[in-house]
C-alpha positions in Angstrom: -170.6 54.2 -209.4 -172.1 53.9 -205.9 -171.4 56.6 -203.3 -168.2 56.3 -201.3 -168.6 55.1 -197.7 -166.9 57.8 -195.6 -164.6 57.6 -192.6 -164.0 60.4 -190.1 -160.5 61.1 -189.0 -160.8 62.4 -185.4 -158.3 63.3 -182.7 -158.5 61.8 -179.2 -159.1 64.7 -176.7 -156.9 63.0 -174.1 -153.7 61.8 -176.0 -154.3 63.8 -179.3 -153.8 60.6 -181.4 -155.6 60.3 -184.7 -158.6 57.9 -184.7 -160.4 56.7 -187.8 -164.1 56.4 -187.2 -166.8 55.2 -189.7 -169.4 57.9 -190.3 -172.1 55.5 -189.0 -170.7 56.0 -185.5 -171.1 59.8 -185.6 -172.7 61.0 -182.3 -171.8 57.8 -180.5 -169.0 57.0 -177.9 -165.8 55.5 -179.3 -162.6 54.3 -177.8 -159.1 55.5 -178.5 -156.8 52.5 -179.5 -153.8 54.2 -177.9 -154.9 55.5 -174.5 -158.1 53.4 -174.2 -160.2 56.5 -173.2 -163.7 57.0 -174.6 -165.1 60.2 -176.2 -168.0 61.3 -178.2 -167.6 61.1 -182.0 -168.6 64.7 -183.0 -168.2 65.9 -186.5 -166.9 69.4 -185.6 -163.8 68.0 -184.1 -162.8 66.0 -187.2 -159.3 66.6 -188.3 -160.1 65.5 -191.9 -162.6 63.5 -193.9 -161.1 60.8 -196.1 -162.4 57.8 -198.0 -161.9 54.4 -196.5 -159.2 52.2 -197.8 -161.6 49.7 -199.4 -163.5 52.6 -201.0 -160.3 54.0 -202.5 -159.6 50.6 -204.1 -163.0 50.3 -205.6 -163.2 53.8 -206.9 -159.6 53.9 -208.2 -159.6 54.4 -212.1 -158.0 51.9 -214.3 -154.2 52.5 -214.4 -152.9 54.0 -217.7 -150.4 51.2 -218.0 -153.3 48.8 -218.2 -155.0 50.9 -220.8 -151.8 50.9 -222.8 -152.1 47.1 -223.2 -154.1 47.7 -226.4 -150.9 48.9 -228.0 -148.5 46.5 -229.5 -146.4 44.9 -226.8 -144.7 41.7 -226.2 -146.8 39.0 -224.6 -146.4 38.8 -220.8 -144.0 36.4 -219.5 -145.0 33.7 -216.9 -142.7 35.1 -214.2 -144.2 38.6 -214.5 -147.7 37.2 -214.1 -146.7 35.3 -211.0 -145.2 38.5 -209.6 -148.4 40.5 -210.2 -150.3 37.8 -208.4 -148.0 37.8 -205.4 -148.3 41.6 -205.2 -152.1 41.4 -205.4 -152.2 38.8 -202.6 -150.1 40.9 -200.4 -152.2 44.0 -201.1 -155.4 42.0 -200.1 -153.8 40.7 -197.0 -152.8 44.3 -195.9 -156.3 45.5 -196.6 -157.9 42.8 -194.5 -155.4 43.5 -191.7 -156.3 47.2 -191.8 -160.1 46.5 -191.6 -159.6 44.1 -188.7 -157.5 46.8 -186.9 -160.3 49.4 -187.2 -162.9 47.0 -185.9 -160.7 46.1 -182.9 -160.3 49.8 -182.2 -164.0 50.3 -182.0 -165.0 47.2 -180.0 -166.5 47.8 -176.5 -164.0 47.1 -173.7 -164.7 44.1 -171.4 -164.0 46.1 -168.2 -166.5 48.9 -169.1 -169.8 47.4 -170.0 -171.6 50.7 -169.7 -169.8 52.2 -172.7 -172.2 52.0 -175.6 -171.7 50.3 -179.0 -172.7 51.8 -182.3 -176.3 50.6 -181.8 -176.7 52.1 -178.2 -178.1 55.5 -177.4 -177.7 56.0 -173.7 -174.8 57.7 -172.0 -172.1 55.8 -170.3 -173.0 57.3 -166.8 -176.8 56.8 -167.0 -178.2 54.8 -164.1 -180.1 51.6 -164.6 -183.8 51.9 -165.7 -186.1 52.6 -162.7 -183.4 54.2 -160.5 -183.7 57.8 -161.8 -187.2 58.7 -160.6 -187.2 61.8 -158.4 -188.4 61.1 -154.8 -188.3 57.3 -155.5 -192.1 56.9 -154.9 -192.1 53.2 -155.6 -189.7 52.6 -152.7 -191.0 55.4 -150.4 -194.6 54.0 -150.5 -193.5 50.8 -148.9 -192.5 52.7 -145.8 -195.5 55.1 -145.4 -198.3 53.6 -143.3 -202.0 54.3 -142.7 -203.0 54.7 -139.0 -206.6 54.0 -137.8 -207.5 55.1 -134.3 -210.7 53.5 -133.1 -212.3 55.0 -129.9 -215.8 54.9 -128.4 -216.2 58.4 -129.9 -215.6 57.2 -133.4 -212.7 56.5 -135.8 -209.8 58.8 -136.6 -207.3 58.3 -139.4 -203.8 59.6 -140.2 -200.5 58.7 -141.6 -197.0 57.7 -140.4 -193.8 56.1 -141.6 -191.6 53.2 -140.6 -188.3 54.2 -139.0 -186.9 50.8 -138.1 -186.9 47.3 -139.4 -188.4 46.0 -136.2 -191.6 48.0 -136.6 -191.2 51.5 -135.0 -193.5 54.0 -136.7 -193.2 57.8 -136.4 -196.4 59.9 -136.4 -198.1 62.9 -134.7 -199.5 62.8 -131.2 -202.8 64.2 -132.3 -203.3 61.2 -134.7 -203.4 58.7 -131.8 -204.6 60.6 -128.7 -207.9 61.2 -127.2 -210.8 59.0 -126.0 -213.8 59.4 -123.7 -213.4 59.4 -120.0 -214.3 56.0 -118.5 -214.3 54.4 -121.9 -211.9 51.7 -123.1 -208.6 53.0 -124.5 -208.4 53.4 -128.3 -207.3 50.6 -130.6 -204.5 51.5 -133.0 -204.2 49.7 -136.3 -201.3 50.4 -138.7 -201.7 49.6 -142.4 -198.5 48.6 -144.2 -198.1 48.2 -148.0 -198.3 44.5 -148.9 -195.2 43.0 -150.4 -197.3 41.3 -153.1 -199.4 44.4 -154.0 -198.5 47.8 -152.5 -202.0 49.1 -153.2 -203.3 46.6 -150.6 -202.6 47.2 -146.9 -201.7 44.6 -144.3 -202.9 45.6 -140.8 -201.0 45.3 -137.5 -202.2 46.2 -134.1 -199.9 48.8 -132.6 -198.8 49.8 -129.1 -197.6 53.3 -128.1 -193.9 53.3 -127.6 -193.7 57.0 -126.9 -196.2 59.9 -126.9 -195.2 63.4 -125.9 -197.2 64.7 -122.9 -200.4 66.7 -123.7 -198.9 69.9 -122.2 -195.8 69.6 -124.4 -195.7 71.6 -127.7 -194.0 68.6 -129.4 -196.6 66.9 -131.5 -194.9 63.5 -131.8 -195.4 59.8 -131.1 -193.8 56.5 -131.8 -195.8 53.3 -132.3 -194.5 49.7 -132.4 -195.8 46.9 -134.6 -194.7 43.4 -134.9 -194.9 40.7 -137.7 -195.1 37.0 -137.7 -191.8 35.2 -138.6 -193.0 34.4 -142.1 -193.8 38.0 -142.9 -191.2 40.1 -144.9 -189.1 42.5 -142.9 -190.5 46.0 -142.6 -188.8 48.6 -144.8 -187.9 51.8 -142.8 -187.8 55.1 -144.6 -184.3 56.7 -144.9 -183.9 59.7 -142.7 -182.2 62.8 -144.1 -179.0 63.8 -142.2 -178.9 67.3 -143.8 -181.5 70.1 -144.0 -183.2 71.1 -147.2 -182.9 74.5 -148.7 -185.3 77.1 -149.9 -186.8 76.0 -153.2 -185.6 72.4 -152.9 -188.1 69.9 -154.2 -190.2 68.1 -151.5 -193.2 65.8 -151.5 -195.9 65.0 -148.9 -196.9 61.4 -148.8 -199.8 60.0 -146.8 -203.5 59.1 -146.8 -205.5 62.4 -147.0 -209.3 62.6 -147.3 -209.7 58.8 -147.2 -212.7 56.7 -146.5 -211.9 54.9 -143.3 -212.2 51.4 -144.8 -210.7 52.4 -148.2 -207.4 54.2 -147.7 -205.6 55.3 -150.8 -202.0 56.6 -150.7 -201.5 60.1 -152.1 -198.2 61.5 -153.4 -198.1 65.3 -153.7 -195.0 67.1 -155.1 -194.0 70.6 -154.3 -191.1 72.5 -152.9 -189.7 74.0 -149.6 -191.3 77.5 -149.6 -189.8 78.5 -146.2 -187.0 76.7 -144.4 -188.1 77.7 -140.9 -191.4 78.7 -139.4 -192.0 78.5 -135.7 -195.2 77.5 -133.9 -195.3 77.3 -130.1 -191.5 77.4 -130.2 -191.0 74.5 -132.5 -189.4 74.8 -136.0 -191.3 73.6 -139.1 -190.6 73.5 -142.8 -193.2 75.3 -144.9 -194.1 73.5 -148.2 -196.4 74.2 -151.1 -197.0 70.4 -151.6 -200.7 69.7 -151.0 -201.3 68.9 -147.3 -204.8 67.9 -146.2 -206.5 66.1 -143.2 -205.2 62.6 -143.1 -201.6 63.7 -144.1 -200.8 64.3 -140.4 -198.0 62.1 -139.2 -196.8 61.3 -142.7 -193.3 62.2 -144.0 -192.2 65.1 -146.0 -189.4 63.7 -148.2 -186.7 65.2 -150.3 -185.8 64.3 -153.9 -183.7 61.4 -152.7 -186.8 59.8 -151.0 -185.5 60.7 -147.5 -187.7 62.0 -144.7 -186.9 65.5 -143.7 -189.9 66.2 -141.5 -193.3 65.1 -140.2 -196.3 66.7 -141.8 -198.2 68.2 -138.9 -200.0 71.5 -139.7 -201.9 73.4 -142.4 -203.2 76.9 -142.6 -206.9 76.8 -143.2 -207.2 80.3 -144.6 -204.3 79.9 -147.1 -203.6 77.8 -150.1 -200.6 75.5 -150.4 -199.1 76.3 -147.0 -198.4 73.1 -145.1 -195.9 72.5 -142.3 -193.7 69.6 -141.4 -192.0 69.3 -138.0 -188.2 69.2 -138.1 -186.9 65.6 -137.5 -184.3 67.0 -135.2 -187.1 68.0 -132.8 -188.1 64.4 -132.4 -184.7 62.9 -131.6 -184.7 60.8 -134.7 -182.7 58.9 -135.6 -180.7 58.9 -132.3 -183.5 57.4 -130.2 -183.8 54.4 -132.5 -180.6 52.9 -131.1 -182.0 52.4 -127.6 -182.3 48.7 -126.6 -185.4 49.4 -124.5 -187.6 49.4 -127.6 -187.0 45.6 -127.9 -188.8 45.1 -124.6 -192.1 46.3 -126.3 -193.6 43.2 -128.0 -197.0 44.0 -129.7 -199.2 41.2 -130.9 -197.8 39.9 -134.2 -199.7 40.5 -137.4 -201.2 41.0 -139.9 -204.6 41.1 -138.3 -208.2 41.6 -139.6 -209.0 45.2 -138.6 -212.7 44.5 -138.6 -212.2 42.0 -135.7 -210.4 44.5 -133.5 -212.5 46.9 -131.5 -212.1 48.6 -128.1 -214.4 46.3 -126.2 -217.5 47.1 -128.2 -220.3 45.0 -129.8 -220.3 45.4 -133.6 -223.4 45.0 -135.7 -222.3 44.3 -139.3 -224.2 45.8 -142.3 -226.2 42.6 -142.9 -230.0 42.9 -143.3 -230.5 39.9 -141.0 -228.9 41.7 -138.1 -231.6 44.4 -138.1 -235.4 44.6 -137.7 -236.6 46.6 -140.7 -239.4 48.6 -139.1 -240.4 50.8 -142.1 -239.1 51.3 -145.7 -236.9 49.3 -148.0 -233.4 47.9 -147.3 -231.0 46.4 -149.8 -227.8 44.7 -148.7 -224.7 45.2 -150.8 -221.1 44.6 -150.1 -220.1 46.1 -146.7 -223.2 48.4 -146.7 -227.0 48.5 -146.1 -228.9 50.9 -148.4 -232.2 52.1 -146.9 -234.9 54.6 -148.0 -238.6 55.0 -148.5 -238.9 57.1 -151.6 -238.5 60.3 -149.6 -240.7 59.2 -146.7 -239.7 58.1 -143.3 -237.8 54.8 -142.8 -236.0 53.2 -139.9 -234.2 50.0 -138.8 -234.4 48.8 -135.2 -231.7 46.9 -133.3 -232.3 43.3 -132.2 -230.3 43.9 -129.0 -230.9 46.4 -126.3 -228.6 49.3 -125.3 -226.9 49.4 -121.9 -228.2 52.3 -119.8 -224.9 54.2 -120.3 -223.3 53.7 -123.7 -221.5 55.1 -126.7 -223.1 54.3 -130.1 -220.9 54.7 -133.2 -222.4 54.6 -136.6 -220.5 54.6 -139.9 -222.8 56.0 -142.5 -223.4 58.4 -145.4 -226.7 60.2 -146.3 -227.9 61.1 -149.8 -230.7 63.5 -150.5 -233.9 62.4 -152.1 -236.8 64.5 -153.4 -239.0 66.3 -151.0 -242.0 64.1 -150.0 -245.6 65.4 -149.8 -245.4 65.1 -146.0 -244.0 68.6 -145.7 -240.9 69.8 -144.0 -242.0 69.5 -140.4 -242.2 66.2 -138.7 -245.7 65.0 -137.5 -246.7 66.6 -134.2 -245.0 70.0 -135.0 -247.9 71.5 -137.0 -249.3 71.3 -140.5 -247.2 70.3 -143.5 -244.5 72.8 -144.2 -244.3 73.9 -140.5 -241.6 72.8 -138.1 -239.8 73.9 -135.0 -237.8 77.1 -135.0 -235.2 77.1 -137.7 -237.1 74.7 -140.0 -238.0 76.9 -142.9 -239.6 75.3 -146.1 -237.6 77.6 -148.4 -234.3 76.4 -146.9 -235.4 72.7 -147.1 -233.7 72.2 -143.8 -234.9 68.7 -143.4 -233.3 67.4 -146.5 -230.9 64.4 -146.0 -232.3 63.7 -142.6 -230.7 61.1 -140.4 -232.4 60.0 -137.1 -231.1 58.0 -134.2 -233.7 57.2 -131.5 -233.2 55.5 -128.1 -234.7 55.4 -124.6 -238.2 54.2 -125.6 -240.1 51.0 -126.2 -242.1 52.7 -129.0 -239.8 51.6 -131.8 -242.9 51.0 -134.1 -243.7 54.8 -133.9 -242.7 57.1 -136.8 -239.0 57.9 -136.2 -239.5 61.6 -136.9 -242.4 62.0 -134.5 -242.1 63.1 -130.8 -243.3 59.8 -129.5 -241.0 59.6 -126.5 -237.4 58.8 -125.8 -234.5 60.8 -127.1 -233.9 61.4 -130.8 -230.8 62.8 -132.5 -231.6 64.4 -135.8 -229.0 65.5 -138.4 -230.1 67.2 -141.6 -229.0 69.6 -144.3 -230.0 72.7 -142.3 -229.0 71.8 -138.8 -228.5 69.2 -136.1 -230.9 68.8 -133.2 -231.8 66.7 -130.2 -235.4 66.1 -129.3 -236.7 64.9 -126.0 -240.5 64.5 -126.0 -241.7 68.0 -126.9 -238.4 69.7 -126.1 -236.2 70.5 -129.0 -232.6 71.7 -129.2 -231.0 72.8 -132.5 -227.4 73.7 -133.3 -226.1 75.2 -136.6 -224.3 72.1 -137.9 -225.3 70.3 -141.1 -225.1 66.6 -141.8 -221.8 65.9 -143.7 -221.8 65.4 -147.4 -219.6 62.3 -147.5 -219.0 59.3 -145.3 -218.7 60.0 -141.6 -218.8 58.5 -138.1 -221.7 59.6 -135.9 -221.2 59.0 -132.1 -224.0 59.3 -129.6 -223.0 58.9 -125.9 -225.3 58.8 -122.9 -223.8 59.1 -119.5 -226.6 59.2 -116.9 -228.6 62.3 -117.7 -226.2 63.8 -120.3 -226.2 63.1 -124.0 -223.2 64.0 -126.2 -223.3 64.0 -130.0 -220.0 63.9 -132.0 -219.3 63.7 -135.8 -215.9 62.3 -136.7 -214.7 62.9 -133.2 -215.8 66.5 -133.1 -218.4 67.3 -130.4 -221.4 69.0 -131.9 -223.9 69.0 -129.1 -224.2 68.3 -125.3 -227.6 68.1 -123.6 -228.8 67.4 -120.1 -232.0 65.3 -120.3 -235.0 66.6 -118.4 -236.5 63.2 -117.7 -233.9 60.5 -118.4 -235.3 57.1 -119.0 -234.0 54.1 -117.1 -233.6 50.5 -118.1 -232.6 48.8 -121.4 -234.2 49.8 -124.7 -233.5 49.0 -128.3 -232.4 51.8 -130.6 -233.5 52.8 -134.1 -231.6 54.4 -137.1 -233.5 55.9 -140.0 -234.2 59.0 -142.0 -236.6 60.9 -144.3 -236.1 62.8 -147.5 -232.9 60.8 -147.8 -231.2 57.5 -148.6 -229.0 56.0 -145.9 -225.8 54.0 -146.6 -225.2 52.2 -143.3 -221.9 50.6 -142.4 -220.9 48.9 -139.1 -222.6 50.0 -135.9 -220.7 49.5 -132.6 -222.1 49.7 -129.0 -219.7 50.3 -126.1 -220.8 50.0 -122.5 -219.7 52.8 -120.2 -219.2 51.7 -116.6 -218.7 55.1 -115.0 -222.0 56.9 -115.6 -221.8 59.9 -113.4 -218.5 59.7 -111.5 -215.1 61.0 -112.1 -213.1 59.8 -115.1 -211.4 56.5 -114.8 -207.7 57.1 -114.3 -205.3 54.2 -114.9 -201.8 54.3 -113.5 -200.3 52.6 -116.6 -197.4 54.7 -117.8 -195.9 53.9 -121.1 -193.5 50.9 -121.0 -191.0 52.8 -123.1 -190.3 56.5 -122.8 -187.3 57.4 -125.0 -185.5 60.6 -124.2 -185.9 63.3 -126.8 -183.4 65.9 -128.0 -185.6 68.5 -126.2 -187.2 66.3 -123.5 -190.3 67.5 -121.7 -189.9 68.7 -118.2 -192.1 66.0 -116.8 -191.0 62.5 -117.9 -194.3 60.8 -116.9 -197.6 62.3 -116.1 -198.5 62.4 -112.5 -201.6 60.4 -111.6 -203.7 62.0 -108.9 -206.4 60.0 -107.0 -209.8 60.5 -108.5 -211.5 63.6 -107.3 -215.0 63.3 -105.8 -217.3 65.7 -107.7 -218.6 68.4 -105.4 -222.3 68.5 -105.1 -224.1 71.1 -107.1 -225.5 73.9 -105.0 -229.2 73.7 -104.7 -231.3 76.1 -106.8 -234.2 78.2 -105.6 -237.2 76.6 -104.1 -240.0 76.1 -106.6 -243.4 77.6 -106.3 -242.6 79.8 -103.3 -243.3 83.4 -104.3 -242.8 84.7 -100.8 -239.5 83.0 -100.3 -236.2 84.3 -101.7 -234.3 81.8 -103.7 -231.1 80.3 -102.2 -229.0 82.2 -104.8 -230.2 85.5 -103.5 -231.7 86.5 -106.9 -235.3 86.7 -108.3 -237.9 84.3 -107.1 -238.8 81.3 -109.3 -242.6 81.0 -110.0 -245.0 80.0 -112.7 -247.6 82.6 -111.8 -247.3 85.6 -114.1 -249.1 87.9 -111.6 -246.3 87.2 -109.1 -243.5 88.2 -111.5 -242.5 91.7 -110.5 -240.0 93.2 -112.9 -237.0 94.4 -110.9 -235.5 97.8 -111.7 -232.0 96.3 -112.0 -229.8 94.7 -114.7 -231.0 91.2 -115.6 -229.5 88.5 -113.5 -230.5 85.3 -111.8 -229.7 81.6 -111.8 -229.1 79.5 -115.0 -228.3 75.7 -115.1 -227.0 75.5 -111.6 -224.9 78.7 -111.5 -225.2 82.5 -110.9 -226.1 84.4 -114.1 -225.5 88.1 -115.0 -226.3 89.4 -118.5 -223.2 90.8 -120.1 -224.7 91.3 -123.6 -228.0 90.9 -125.3 -228.3 90.4 -129.1 -231.1 89.8 -131.6 -230.3 87.8 -134.7 -231.6 89.6 -137.9 -231.8 86.2 -139.6 -233.5 83.9 -137.1 -235.0 86.3 -134.6 -233.2 84.6 -131.7 -232.9 86.8 -128.6 -229.7 85.8 -126.7 -228.9 87.0 -123.2 -225.3 85.9 -122.6 -222.9 85.8 -119.7 -219.2 85.8 -120.9 -218.2 85.1 -124.4 -219.1 82.3 -126.9 -217.0 79.1 -126.3 -215.9 80.4 -122.9 -217.2 79.5 -119.4 -220.6 81.1 -118.6 -224.3 80.8 -119.2 -226.9 81.9 -121.7 -230.6 82.3 -122.2 -232.1 82.0 -125.6 -235.7 82.9 -126.7 -236.7 81.7 -130.2 -239.6 82.6 -132.4 -239.5 86.4 -132.0 -239.5 88.9 -134.9 -236.1 89.4 -136.4 -235.8 93.2 -136.3 -235.7 95.7 -133.4 -238.4 97.9 -135.1 -240.9 95.0 -135.0 -240.1 94.3 -131.4 -240.4 97.9 -130.3 -243.3 98.5 -127.8 -244.2 94.7 -127.9 -245.0 92.5 -124.9 -244.8 88.7 -124.9 -246.0 86.3 -122.2 -245.8 82.5 -121.8 -247.6 80.6 -119.2 -247.3 76.8 -119.3 -247.9 74.8 -122.5 -248.2 77.0 -125.6 -250.2 76.8 -128.8 -247.9 74.9 -131.2 -248.4 77.4 -134.0 -247.2 80.3 -131.9 -244.6 78.8 -129.7 -241.7 80.8 -128.2 -239.0 78.3 -127.5 -236.6 78.9 -124.6 -233.1 77.4 -124.2 -230.9 77.6 -121.2 -227.2 76.7 -121.3 -224.0 76.8 -119.4 -220.4 76.2 -120.6 -218.4 74.5 -117.8 -214.8 75.5 -117.0 -212.3 73.9 -119.4 -214.9 73.2 -122.1 -216.0 75.0 -125.3 -219.5 73.7 -125.7 -222.4 74.4 -123.4 -224.7 71.9 -121.7 -228.2 73.0 -122.7 -231.8 72.3 -122.3 -234.8 73.4 -124.5 -238.2 74.3 -123.2 -241.6 74.7 -124.8 -243.5 74.8 -121.5 -242.4 77.5 -119.0 -243.4 80.9 -117.7 -242.1 84.3 -119.0 -242.9 88.0 -119.2 -241.0 89.9 -121.9 -241.4 93.6 -122.6 -239.7 96.0 -125.0 -239.6 99.8 -125.2 -238.7 102.0 -128.2 -235.8 101.4 -130.6 -233.1 104.2 -130.8 -229.6 104.3 -132.3 -229.7 100.6 -133.2 -230.6 99.5 -129.7 -233.7 98.5 -127.9 -234.4 98.5 -124.2 -236.2 95.5 -122.7 -237.2 93.7 -119.5 -237.6 90.0 -118.8 -238.8 87.7 -116.1 -238.5 84.0 -117.0 -238.7 80.8 -115.0 -237.7 77.4 -116.5 -238.8 74.1 -115.1 -235.5 72.3 -115.1 -234.0 70.5 -112.1 -232.2 73.6 -110.8 -235.2 75.9 -111.5 -233.5 78.5 -113.7 -234.7 82.0 -113.3 -233.7 85.4 -114.9 -235.2 88.8 -114.3 -234.3 92.4 -114.9 -233.4 95.0 -117.5 -231.2 94.7 -120.6 -230.4 96.6 -123.8 -230.4 94.5 -127.0 -228.5 95.1 -130.3 -229.2 93.5 -133.7 -226.3 91.2 -134.4 
């Protein structure tokens, strides 16, 4: 006998009616035939367990009366047989009706398609597949944009997000602001996820719809982009109307740490770790979602995929502490309803971003576009690869530079093994010797990159002092060389891809990396006329991308000020005090005061300080604190320090990164004990193997970096007494042959620091 199929007798939780349910539907949703409500068929609520009607028939034992047929009995009559047949037919009919009724009870209703049948496993209230992802990244990514800001100083990148169907983009002010005085305005390109493939970006040229004034603490801007009629409509990101709470899930979405020409969207989940932090009077959400450079301007979204803030800040000395500006501070979404935005009509896109530049001439990474002066060059997709097995190599432009220019170079430098030429470039001594700061043990010249301009000697070794001006980036430091003068700063060539910008404006050279100024230098003998430029390296392999040259039309005058206020200036919830910046007429730079008269030992300099002279016999040490005239301004020594690492003696006026001057003597012993009772003198050109380099610098008002000059040929007397209590008394008389005839003389006390 086969096992009996079982039926559960359950009770409806709503109307309490009994419902017969086959055991195959245990755990599934079923429908009550009386009240039409659905409920879960759970065994523990069964009222009773009974066999099904058909099972009862099949398992029923043979009736005793049938068994008794073996006894003697009269033969059945015909009428009785017909009666039993009729009863059997009725019984079968009733059984079929009962089975049909049970099946009808369990059928899914036509008005509730989400109620599952016996074969389904999902719950009736589950959403459709693909709609239950937290943060909805597949939809959010279509609204988050990549922003590329191209200026004559380089290329900056950031993020943003669409806030309207007609192309308004929210971002941070610091993502789009800033360009060199007198240079063309920046070009803003916005990358939007392609409808065909969201991993591919379509680029649109943007215009600034609103940018908070520089003196406002609100770091916010609105851009506007436009599309051609055949392009799909932009998809704005929903804006949250309620605040998020402590511990609520959050995600930062944007383009952090991206290669400028290979942006990749990053989705970083976390939570709200603080609901309000104030910086400069503005409220921010604190999140532990990963925030990095490039996320600026992108959205911080809640679990619904709605923007709750604009990612703006990150604490550098802490982990997982990023900050997003409250949307309420920006006026979103109220400002989007203004009709004035419709007046702003940018050029429709998409556009080719490589064909849009702020008035510059672009040299593509094609071997035919360069003159390969030395080394091997291989052309690959979007890059030139140049090296010479560790030796020097360089490429020279086919076109000349304008006299005043900005040169931007997209590149990456890879280290190669040290060549047998030593660490010092030719002309600076025997192999292994270099200018101050070039120590063989430190391998300072590894990953060297050179940019040379201002000379016709482009066939000369690029790392030799053959004339012109050379910018040198390496693993140990960055330096600028002008003939035999050499100026180092403690910044190393970046590890990855970067943008190097070199600007010459009359006699001043500025070097910036990824928009950050590393070096400013006033040329002693600026060259005139048009010259070609060279790019190369040594102990390295160079990956060279596009190189752009911008002509600067205002070499030595005031900045170019254009009276072009923004076409649209939407009011904010907290509007700035000044609606539009005032434009003052250009100021005429006041002439620099003349320095002391050269070579006049009998005359007192115009600044009233010590006399400038190159005759050591005429240098009379004054019995007064050291003072004088440095780089066109009065100079008083506020502190004197000796570096225990490099041996640099620094006489400084004011503090580092603040207005003031400094005098630096390099090549001295690096301890006070070794300097004690020593005397040093320099008169004119020195022996290259025992050179004491001198550097003069001055930081102008409103700037953080000094304008400097380096000298290998000058006049100096330097005397030290005895060391006591970690200090050493000294006296100096130094005269430098720059245009303003810098001179410092007097007493000082130096500390090791």
